[in-house]
C-alpha positions in Angstrom: 72.5 24.6 70.9 72.2 26.1 67.5 70.0 28.9 68.9 72.8 29.8 71.4 75.4 29.7 68.6 73.2 32.1 66.6 73.0 34.5 69.5 76.8 34.6 69.8 77.1 35.6 66.1 75.6 39.0 66.9 78.0 39.6 69.8 81.3 41.5 69.2 84.6 39.7 69.4 88.2 41.0 69.6 90.1 40.8 66.3 93.2 38.6 66.6 95.2 41.1 64.5 94.1 44.7 65.3 92.4 43.9 68.6 89.3 46.0 67.8 86.0 44.9 69.1 83.6 44.2 66.3 80.7 42.1 65.1 82.1 40.2 62.1 81.0 37.4 59.8 84.0 35.4 61.0 84.5 35.2 64.8 87.6 36.7 66.3 88.8 38.7 63.2 87.4 41.8 61.5 86.7 41.8 57.8 89.6 44.1 56.8 92.2 42.1 58.7 90.9 38.8 57.3 91.2 40.2 53.8 94.8 41.3 54.5 96.0 37.8 55.5 98.8 36.9 53.0 97.6 34.1 50.6 99.5 31.9 48.2 98.9 33.5 44.8 99.9 30.5 42.7 101.1 26.9 43.3 101.2 23.3 42.2 97.7 21.9 41.9 98.7 18.6 43.4 101.0 19.4 46.3 100.2 23.1 47.0 103.9 24.3 46.9 104.0 27.9 45.9 105.2 28.5 42.3 105.7 31.6 40.1 102.8 30.5 37.9 100.0 28.0 38.5 101.0 24.5 37.4 99.0 21.2 37.3 102.1 19.3 38.7 105.5 20.6 39.8 108.8 18.8 39.2 108.6 16.7 42.4 105.0 15.6 41.7 105.9 14.6 38.1 108.9 12.5 39.4 107.1 10.8 42.3 104.0 8.8 43.0 101.3 11.0 44.4 98.1 9.7 45.9 96.6 13.1 46.5 94.8 14.4 43.4 94.6 18.1 44.5 95.8 20.3 47.3 94.1 23.4 48.7 96.5 25.3 50.9 95.7 29.0 51.2 98.7 30.4 53.1 102.4 30.3 53.4 103.8 29.6 56.8 104.5 33.2 57.8 103.0 35.9 60.0 100.3 36.1 61.2 99.3 32.5 60.2 102.4 30.8 61.6 101.8 32.5 65.0 98.2 31.4 65.1 99.0 27.8 64.2 101.7 27.6 66.9 99.4 29.1 69.5 96.7 26.6 68.5 99.1 23.7 68.7 101.3 24.6 71.6 99.3 27.0 73.7 95.7 25.8 73.5 94.6 29.1 71.9 91.3 28.0 70.5 90.3 31.5 69.5 92.3 31.0 66.3 90.1 28.1 65.2 87.2 30.1 63.5 89.8 32.1 61.4 91.9 29.1 60.4 88.9 26.9 59.5 87.4 29.8 57.4 90.7 30.0 55.5 90.3 26.3 54.7 86.7 26.6 53.7 87.3 29.7 51.4 90.2 27.9 49.7 88.0 24.9 48.9 85.1 27.0 47.8 87.3 29.0 45.4 88.8 25.8 44.0 85.3 24.5 43.0 86.4 20.9 43.7 83.9 18.1 43.6 82.1 17.7 46.9 83.8 15.1 49.1 81.9 12.3 50.9 83.8 12.4 54.2 86.4 14.5 56.0 89.3 12.8 57.7 91.9 14.7 59.9 95.5 13.7 60.0 95.8 11.8 63.3 98.4 11.9 66.0 99.5 8.9 68.0 97.6 8.2 71.3 100.8 8.8 73.3 101.1 12.4 71.9 97.4 13.0 72.5 97.8 12.0 76.1 100.6 14.6 76.5 98.9 17.4 74.5 95.3 16.6 75.4 93.9 17.1 71.9 94.7 17.0 68.2 94.5 20.5 66.6 93.9 19.0 63.2 90.8 17.2 64.5 89.5 20.6 65.8 90.0 22.2 62.4 88.3 19.3 60.6 85.3 19.5 63.0 84.8 23.2 62.2 85.3 22.6 58.5 82.7 19.9 58.7 80.2 22.3 60.1 81.0 24.9 57.5 80.7 22.4 54.6 78.0 20.3 56.1 79.9 17.1 55.4 80.5 14.4 58.0 83.9 14.1 59.7 85.3 10.9 61.2 88.2 10.6 63.7 88.2 6.8 63.9 89.1 5.7 60.4 92.6 7.0 59.8 94.9 6.2 62.8 98.6 6.3 63.7 100.0 2.8 63.8 103.1 4.0 65.6 104.6 7.0 67.2 107.0 9.1 65.2 109.8 11.5 66.1 108.9 15.2 66.1 109.6 16.5 62.6 110.4 20.2 63.4 114.2 19.8 63.1 114.3 16.9 60.6 115.5 17.3 57.0 113.4 16.3 54.0 114.9 12.8 53.7 114.7 12.2 57.5 111.0 13.2 57.5 110.2 10.8 54.7 111.9 7.9 56.6 110.2 9.0 59.8 106.7 8.8 58.4 107.1 5.5 56.5 104.3 3.0 57.3 103.0 5.2 60.2 99.3 5.0 59.4 96.6 2.3 59.5 92.9 2.1 58.9 89.9 1.0 60.9 86.3 0.6 59.7 87.7 0.4 56.1 84.3 -0.1 54.6 83.5 3.6 55.4 86.0 4.8 52.8 85.7 2.3 50.0 84.7 4.1 46.8 84.4 7.4 48.7 85.9 10.8 47.9 88.1 11.8 50.9 89.0 15.3 52.1 92.1 15.0 54.1 92.7 17.9 56.6 96.1 19.0 58.1 97.3 22.1 59.7 100.8 22.6 58.1 102.5 20.9 55.2 106.3 21.0 54.8 107.6 18.1 52.7 104.3 16.4 52.3 105.7 13.1 53.7 102.9 12.8 56.3 100.2 13.4 53.8 101.8 11.0 51.3 101.8 8.2 53.8 98.3 8.9 55.0 97.0 9.1 51.4 98.8 5.8 50.5 97.0 4.0 53.3 93.6 5.4 52.2 94.2 4.5 48.5 95.2 0.9 49.6 92.0 0.9 51.6 89.9 1.6 48.5 89.3 5.3 48.6 88.1 6.6 45.2 89.9 10.0 45.4 91.8 12.0 48.0 92.0 15.8 48.2 94.1 17.6 50.8 93.4 20.9 52.5 95.8 22.5 55.0 96.1 26.0 56.4 99.8 26.6 55.5 102.7 25.4 53.4 106.2 25.9 54.7 109.3 26.7 52.5 110.7 23.5 50.9 113.5 21.8 52.9 116.8 20.5 51.5 117.2 16.7 51.2 120.2 16.6 53.6 
C-alpha cells in the first residue's frame, strides 16, 4: 500500500487554486498557492481567536474556565479555506483533505508543542453520520495521524446526544446547545495522556469546551486543540 502511495507522489495533480497541473510536495495544490493561503498572524494562545498582538490568554479565556491548554488554528474562515471546508463537509470533495491536513500539521510544527500521545477527532452524532455518510473531522484527524505518526482513535470521544445545527445560532445559543453533549468510552485509553483534539472550524469554542471538559473529567493529562479555521466572533444575543 505504501509503495502505491509513493508512486502517486510523483504524479502531477491539479492545484485547487490556480488549476495548474504540477508535481508538488502537497497533493492538489502547488507550492506558490499553498504559500499564499491567508494565515492568522497572531492570536490567543489558548483559544486561537485572532488578536492584534500574540497573547497568552484573551479576555474571554481569562474570565472563563478553559480545559484546552493551547490552540493551533492556522487560518481565518475566509477564502479559499472557507470554500474548501464547505466542499469537504457538504459536497464530499475529498481532494481538499491533503491541503487542509497539511495546514494543521504545519501549524503544530511551528508551535513546537509537546508531542501528544493520541489524536481524537470531534465526533458527530450517529444520526448525522447516517445522513452525511462520514465525519469530515475524522478524515482530517486520520491524515494528520499519518503526517505526525501518532495514533488516532474514533471510539473514545462520542456524542451522547444529537444537537441542533449551529450555523445560525448565536453565541449563547451555541453554548446551551452543546451542554453535556459528549461522553467517553474506553476511558482508560486517555487517563494520564496528552490529547490532541481535532476540529475543522471553531466559532465560539462551545463544542471544543464541552469535549475538553469530558476529557478532563475522564483523566486526560492535557488537551491541545488544532482546527483548520476560526470564524469571526459572534455576539451573545
